[in-house]
C-alpha positions in Angstrom: 15.5 -3.0 177.1 14.9 -0.5 174.3 15.3 3.1 175.4 12.8 4.5 172.9 9.2 5.0 174.1 7.1 3.5 171.3 4.4 6.2 171.2 6.9 9.1 171.2 9.0 8.7 168.1 12.5 10.2 168.4 15.3 10.8 165.9 17.5 7.8 165.4 20.5 7.5 163.0 20.7 4.5 160.7 22.6 1.7 162.4 21.5 2.7 165.9 18.0 1.2 165.9 17.1 -1.0 168.8 14.5 -3.6 168.2 11.6 -2.6 170.5 8.6 -3.9 168.5 8.3 -6.8 166.1 5.4 -7.8 163.9 5.2 -11.5 163.2 2.9 -12.9 160.5 3.8 -16.3 159.0 2.3 -19.1 157.0 5.2 -21.4 157.6 5.3 -21.6 161.4 8.5 -23.6 161.7 10.5 -22.2 164.5 8.2 -19.1 165.0 7.4 -19.8 168.6 11.1 -20.2 169.6 11.9 -17.0 167.6 9.2 -15.0 169.2 10.2 -16.3 172.7 13.7 -15.2 172.0 12.5 -11.7 171.0 10.2 -11.5 174.1 13.1 -12.4 176.4 14.9 -9.4 175.0 12.0 -7.2 175.9 10.6 -6.9 172.4 6.8 -6.3 172.1 5.2 -8.8 169.9 2.5 -7.8 167.4 0.9 -10.5 165.4 -2.0 -11.6 163.1 -4.5 -14.4 162.9 -3.1 -17.9 163.1 0.3 -16.7 164.1 -1.1 -14.8 167.0 -3.1 -17.8 168.1 0.1 -20.1 167.9 2.1 -17.6 170.0 -0.7 -17.2 172.6 -1.1 -20.9 172.9 2.7 -21.1 173.7 2.1 -18.7 176.6 3.5 -15.6 174.9 2.0 -12.1 175.3 0.9 -10.9 171.9 -0.7 -7.7 170.8 -3.3 -8.2 168.1 -2.8 -6.4 164.8 -6.3 -4.8 165.1 -5.3 -3.2 168.4 -2.1 -1.8 166.8 -3.9 -0.4 163.7 -7.3 0.4 165.4 -8.9 -1.4 162.5 -10.3 -4.9 162.5 -9.2 -7.8 160.4 -11.9 -8.4 157.8 -12.9 -10.1 154.6 -11.7 -13.6 155.6 -8.3 -12.1 156.5 -7.8 -10.5 153.1 -7.5 -7.1 154.9 -5.6 -7.1 158.2 -2.2 -5.4 157.8 -3.0 -2.9 155.0 -3.2 0.2 157.1 -1.3 3.6 157.2 -0.5 3.2 161.0 1.5 0.1 160.2 3.2 1.4 157.1 4.0 4.8 158.6 5.7 2.9 161.5 7.6 0.8 158.9 8.6 3.4 156.3 9.4 6.5 158.4 12.9 7.8 158.0 13.7 8.3 161.6 16.3 11.0 161.2 14.0 13.1 159.1 12.4 15.9 161.1 9.3 16.1 158.9 8.7 12.3 159.1 9.0 12.5 162.9 6.6 15.4 163.1 4.0 13.6 161.0 4.5 10.4 163.1 4.0 12.4 166.3 0.9 14.1 165.0 -0.8 10.9 164.1 0.4 8.8 167.1 2.5 6.5 164.9 4.3 3.6 166.7 7.6 2.3 165.2 7.8 -1.3 163.9 11.5 -2.3 164.1 11.4 -5.8 162.9 9.0 -7.7 160.6 9.0 -11.5 160.4 6.9 -12.5 157.5 6.7 -15.4 155.1 4.1 -15.8 152.4 1.0 -17.8 151.6 2.1 -21.1 150.0 1.3 -20.2 146.4 4.0 -22.5 144.8 2.9 -25.5 146.9 -0.7 -24.9 146.1 -0.3 -24.7 142.3 1.9 -27.8 142.4 -1.0 -29.9 143.7 -2.9 -31.9 141.2 -6.4 -30.8 140.5 -6.3 -27.7 142.6 -9.2 -25.3 141.9 -8.5 -21.8 140.5 -10.3 -20.2 143.4 -7.9 -21.8 145.9 -4.9 -20.7 143.9 -6.2 -17.1 143.8 -6.7 -17.2 147.6 -3.1 -18.2 148.0 -1.8 -15.0 146.4 -0.5 -13.0 149.3 -1.0 -9.2 149.3 -0.2 -7.9 152.7 2.8 -10.1 153.2 4.8 -9.0 150.2 3.8 -5.4 151.0 5.1 -5.6 154.5 8.3 -7.3 153.4 9.0 -4.7 150.7 8.3 -1.8 153.1 10.6 -3.1 155.8 13.3 -4.0 153.2 13.1 -0.6 151.6 13.6 1.1 155.0 16.3 -1.4 156.1 18.3 1.6 157.5 15.7 1.7 160.3 13.9 -1.7 160.2 14.8 -5.3 159.8 12.9 -7.9 157.8 13.2 -11.7 158.3 11.6 -14.0 155.7 13.3 -17.3 156.2 13.1 -19.5 159.3 16.7 -20.5 158.7 17.6 -16.9 159.7 15.9 -16.9 163.1 18.9 -18.2 165.2 21.4 -15.9 163.6 19.2 -12.9 164.1 18.6 -13.8 167.8 22.2 -14.4 168.4 23.2 -10.9 167.1 20.4 -9.2 169.1 21.6 -10.9 172.2 25.2 -10.1 171.5 24.5 -6.4 170.9 21.9 -5.7 173.5 19.0 -5.5 171.0 20.4 -4.0 167.8 21.1 -5.4 164.3 24.0 -4.0 162.4 23.4 -2.2 159.1 25.2 -4.9 157.1 22.9 -7.5 158.6 19.8 -5.5 157.8 21.0 -4.9 154.3 21.6 -8.6 153.8 18.2 -9.4 155.2 16.7 -6.8 152.8 18.4 -8.4 149.8 17.0 -11.8 150.8 13.6 -10.3 151.2 13.5 -8.7 147.8 14.7 -12.0 146.3 11.8 -13.7 148.1 9.1 -11.4 146.8 10.7 -11.6 143.3 10.4 -15.3 143.3 6.9 -15.2 144.6 5.7 -12.7 142.0 7.5 -14.8 139.3 5.6 -17.9 140.3 2.3 -16.0 140.2 3.0 -14.5 136.8 4.0 -17.9 135.4 0.7 -19.4 136.6 -1.2 -16.7 134.7 1.1 -16.9 131.7 0.6 -20.7 131.4 -3.1 -20.2 131.0 -2.7 -17.9 128.1 0.1 -18.9 125.6 3.2 -21.0 125.3 5.5 -18.1 124.7 4.2 -15.1 126.7 5.3 -11.5 126.0 7.4 -11.6 129.1 9.3 -14.6 130.3 10.1 -14.8 134.0 12.0 -17.4 135.9 13.9 -17.4 139.2 16.7 -19.8 140.2 18.3 -20.8 143.5 21.9 -22.0 143.9 22.2 -25.7 144.5 26.0 -26.0 144.5 29.2 -24.2 143.8 31.1 -26.2 141.1 34.8 -26.9 141.1 35.2 -24.7 138.0 33.6 -23.9 134.6 34.3 -25.3 131.2 38.0 -24.4 132.0 39.8 -24.1 135.3 40.1 -20.3 135.1 36.3 -20.0 134.9 34.2 -19.9 138.1 30.9 -21.8 138.0 27.8 -22.7 140.1 24.7 -24.8 139.5 21.3 -23.2 139.9 17.9 -24.9 139.9 14.7 -23.3 138.7 12.5 -22.5 141.7 9.2 -24.2 141.6 10.3 -26.8 139.1 9.0 -30.3 139.8 12.4 -31.8 139.5 15.9 -30.8 138.3 19.2 -32.4 137.2 20.3 -33.1 140.8 17.0 -33.3 142.6 17.0 -36.4 144.8 20.4 -37.3 143.6 22.8 -38.6 146.2 26.6 -38.4 145.6 28.0 -41.5 147.3 31.7 -40.9 146.5 34.1 -38.8 144.6 35.2 -35.2 144.0 33.0 -32.2 143.6 31.0 -32.1 140.3 32.2 -29.8 137.6 30.4 -27.7 135.0 31.3 -30.1 132.2 30.2 -33.1 134.4 26.7 -31.6 134.7 26.4 -30.9 131.0 27.4 -34.4 130.1 25.2 -35.8 132.9 22.2 -34.0 131.4 22.8 -35.7 128.1 23.5 -39.1 129.4 20.5 -39.4 131.7 18.2 -38.1 129.0 19.5 -40.8 126.6 18.9 -43.8 129.0 15.5 -42.3 129.9 14.4 -42.7 126.3 14.5 -46.5 126.6 12.4 -49.1 128.4 14.9 -51.9 128.4 18.2 -51.9 130.4 20.3 -49.2 128.8 23.8 -47.6 129.1 25.0 -44.3 127.6 28.6 -43.1 127.7 29.1 -39.4 127.1 32.1 -37.3 126.3 32.1 -33.6 125.5 28.3 -33.6 125.4 28.1 -36.3 122.8 27.5 -40.1 123.2 30.5 -42.3 122.2 28.4 -45.4 123.0 24.8 -46.3 123.6 23.2 -49.7 123.9 20.1 -51.5 125.1 20.4 -55.2 126.1 18.8 -57.9 128.2 20.7 -56.8 131.3 22.8 -53.7 132.4 26.2 -55.4 132.1 25.4 -56.5 128.5 24.2 -52.9 127.8 27.5 -51.6 129.1 29.5 -54.0 127.1 27.7 -52.9 123.9 28.1 -49.2 124.7 31.7 -49.5 125.6 32.5 -51.5 122.4 31.2 -48.7 120.3 34.3 -46.5 121.0 36.6 -47.8 123.8 39.2 -45.1 123.3 36.7 -42.2 123.7 34.9 -44.0 126.6 38.0 -43.3 128.8 37.0 -40.7 131.4 33.4 -40.6 130.3 30.1 -39.9 132.1 28.2 -43.2 132.3 24.4 -43.4 132.9 22.3 -46.5 133.4 18.6 -46.9 133.9 18.9 -50.0 136.1 20.6 -50.8 139.4 24.3 -51.6 139.3 25.3 -54.9 140.9 28.7 -56.3 141.8 29.5 -58.0 138.5 28.9 -54.8 136.6 30.8 -52.8 139.2 33.8 -55.1 138.7 33.6 -54.5 135.0 33.4 -50.7 135.5 36.2 -50.8 137.9 38.5 -51.8 135.1 37.9 -48.5 133.3 38.5 -44.8 134.1 35.0 -43.5 134.8 34.5 -39.8 135.5 30.9 -39.8 136.6 28.6 -42.8 137.2 24.8 -42.3 137.4 22.3 -45.0 138.1 19.0 -45.5 140.0 20.6 -47.7 142.6 23.7 -49.7 143.7 24.0 -52.8 145.7 26.3 -52.6 148.8 28.7 -54.9 147.1 28.8 -52.8 144.0 29.6 -49.7 146.1 32.4 -51.5 147.9 34.0 -52.2 144.6 33.5 -48.8 143.0 34.7 -46.8 145.9 38.1 -48.3 145.7 39.0 -45.6 143.2 39.2 -42.2 144.9 38.0 -39.9 142.1 35.0 -41.6 140.6 31.9 -39.6 141.2 29.1 -42.0 142.1 25.6 -40.6 141.8 22.4 -42.4 142.8 19.2 -41.2 141.2 16.1 -41.5 143.5 14.0 -39.0 141.5 10.8 -40.6 140.4 8.9 -37.4 139.5 8.6 -36.6 135.8 9.5 -33.1 134.7 6.7 -31.2 133.0 6.8 -31.9 129.3 5.5 -28.4 128.5 8.5 -26.6 130.0 10.5 -24.9 127.2 14.1 -25.5 126.5 16.1 -22.3 127.2 19.4 -21.3 125.7 21.2 -18.1 126.6 22.6 -15.8 123.9 24.1 -12.4 124.2 21.7 -10.2 126.1 18.8 -12.6 125.7 17.3 -16.1 125.7 16.1 -18.5 123.0 13.1 -20.6 123.9 11.7 -23.7 122.1 9.5 -26.7 122.8 11.5 -29.7 124.1 12.2 -32.3 121.4 10.2 -35.1 123.0 9.2 -37.0 119.9 10.2 -40.6 120.0 9.2 -41.5 116.5 8.3 -45.2 116.5 8.1 -47.5 113.6 4.5 -46.6 113.0 5.4 -43.0 112.1 8.1 -44.0 109.5 7.5 -44.5 105.8 9.4 -47.1 103.7 10.8 -45.1 100.7 12.7 -47.9 98.9 11.6 -51.0 97.1 13.0 -53.2 99.9 11.5 -52.9 103.3 13.6 -53.4 106.4 13.7 -56.8 108.1 12.4 -57.1 111.6 15.9 -57.0 113.0 16.7 -53.9 110.9 13.5 -52.2 112.1 14.5 -52.6 115.7 17.9 -51.2 115.0 16.5 -48.3 112.9 14.2 -47.2 115.7 17.0 -47.4 118.2 19.4 -45.5 116.0 16.8 -42.8 115.4 16.3 -42.3 119.1 20.0 -42.0 119.7 20.5 -39.6 116.8 18.4 -36.9 118.5 20.9 -36.8 121.4 24.0 -36.3 119.1 25.2 -32.9 118.0 24.3 -32.2 114.5 25.2 -33.0 111.8 24.6 -36.4 113.4 25.2 -39.9 111.9 24.6 -43.0 114.1 25.6 -46.5 113.0 23.9 -49.3 115.0 23.9 -53.1 115.1 22.1 -55.2 117.6 20.7 -52.2 119.4 24.1 -50.9 120.2 26.0 -48.0 118.5 29.0 -49.1 116.5 30.0 -45.7 115.1 28.9 -42.1 115.7 29.8 -39.0 113.7 28.9 -35.8 115.6 29.1 -32.1 115.1 30.5 -31.9 111.6 29.8 -29.0 109.3 29.2 -31.4 106.4 26.9 -34.4 106.6 29.1 -36.5 104.4 32.0 -35.8 106.8 29.8 -37.1 109.6 29.2 -40.3 107.6 32.9 -40.6 107.0 33.7 -40.0 110.7 31.1 -42.6 111.9 32.6 -45.2 109.6 36.1 -44.4 110.8 35.0 -44.6 114.5 33.5 -48.1 113.9 37.0 -49.4 113.1 35.4 -52.2 111.2 36.5 -53.7 107.8 32.8 -54.2 107.0 29.6 -52.8 108.4 27.5 -55.5 106.8 24.4 -55.9 108.9 24.5 -52.4 110.5 22.0 -49.6 109.9 22.4 -45.8 109.7 20.4 -42.9 111.2 20.8 -39.4 110.0 19.3 -36.6 112.1 18.4 -34.6 109.0 18.0 -35.3 105.3 20.8 -36.1 102.9 21.3 -33.2 100.5 23.1 -35.5 98.1 23.6 -39.2 97.5 27.3 -39.1 98.4 26.6 -39.6 102.2 24.5 -42.8 101.7 26.9 -44.0 99.0 29.8 -44.0 101.5 27.8 -45.9 104.0 26.6 -48.4 101.4 30.2 -49.0 100.3 31.0 -49.7 104.0 28.3 -52.4 104.1 25.2 -50.8 105.9 21.9 -52.4 104.9 19.3 -49.9 106.0 18.9 -46.1 106.6 16.5 -43.9 108.5 16.4 -40.2 107.8 13.8 -37.5 107.7 13.7 -36.9 104.0 12.6 -33.6 102.5 15.6 -32.8 100.3 15.0 -31.7 96.7 17.3 -34.6 95.7 15.4 -37.3 97.7 14.7 -39.1 94.4 18.5 -39.4 93.8 19.1 -40.6 97.3 16.4 -43.2 97.2 17.5 -44.4 93.8 21.0 -44.9 95.2 19.6 -47.0 98.0 17.5 -49.0 95.5 20.4 -49.6 93.3 22.3 -51.0 96.2 19.4 -53.1 97.4 19.3 -51.5 100.9 16.2 -50.3 102.8 15.5 -46.7 103.5 12.7 -45.2 105.7 11.6 -41.6 106.1 10.4 -40.1 109.3 9.2 -36.7 108.0 10.8 -35.1 111.1 14.4 -34.0 111.8 16.2 -34.0 115.1 18.8 -31.2 115.0 20.7 -30.7 118.3 22.9 -27.6 118.1 
């Protein structure tokens, strides 16, 4: 039992505080009855508010109402209940400060040694479709964050618990020590508490900012660690994956790893690219990514044909790639994949027979995507630079045939049109300068990340390893500044080109296409990916 009389504050050194009184006020009531019962068994007086007090009383616990503690009634539909000097003096007093003790004695202040608070469900409220603004506003907690911050600030003399996952550990330590919590424990709880209020305030500020402008004067986000990673881009670099709090979905949300080693930093970068690519197509699609660039992408009548098309694009580079599918993987496809070295495999499902085949190899990372929620299209793309962030709208444009303009005398054939639209969608996923060669809705050569566009054309032709590209089409993510790039491709045999246009030498480029009798269409929009 605590040896401090609650109504007669006495001097206590930091680290020697016994928990004699706890204030419990929670919206998330998971585990609160068990936690309160554990405190009561240790002789701790329970003070509580509203619905929490009712839940504890119904469980047979003796609870002191907050209005008895403060001498002031709850009012205004619960908006005002804990905002009172008697509570905050009991939370904030420095208990080895003589002046604080004198003031507390003069005003009959009672100590509060532990605060257990979680907050109104603001994030869950704003995530609901069609929620009214008035309901959102009512879910902005005022008293809760204030109590949390007060107890966290004064963690030398008080403890603050904000997460139901902490209840058991806190009770265990109290039982082991006869009712005290160590200073390191209280400091850790305080850090978690300030992180909780920071996240909460960030969510609120984001809601208000979203109603005003796309790029507000201040940009706030909070992130929570999902997993430690085996290493960063290189083995000597530490790494972890964090997901944005409050996001509808993230890269690994509802993703199950069935098999394989821990994911690495580079795995996740490549996975982001691969799943984005296959998500751009309605038909069965496969994307193979290496070093954050596709080495093969294809759409076909079934997943195995899509894989064969993607793999044929660049078999050498496909070794050790990250593979993504937008269809379930069955046993025949698994048998084909088993013949190759696959670093990461990502698909919306696997048959039992497929998993039995794939798991024969120890290191293949097998990921199943069960996420069906769509990420908000309004969320900006964020890139970190030294001391700051770059924000931009996501490049969601899919640019169908109807948005393209034929610039040459010859229009594309129907087969060419299908390949041009496919090639253009792939091009936006390739590091610029990007050149994509396609035949039969499968890439046959990709030139990525070159400083010169003509070098990207040369690389894409070399990657195709074909004597002739007759029947293939070409997509360029930005305009051709000169006719030399298309000339190389024409010489190799391509029959149609899609590019944004907009160069001062567009007339020369179009004239070269007309002279060769190929088709060229302009999109009026580029797709750089730096």
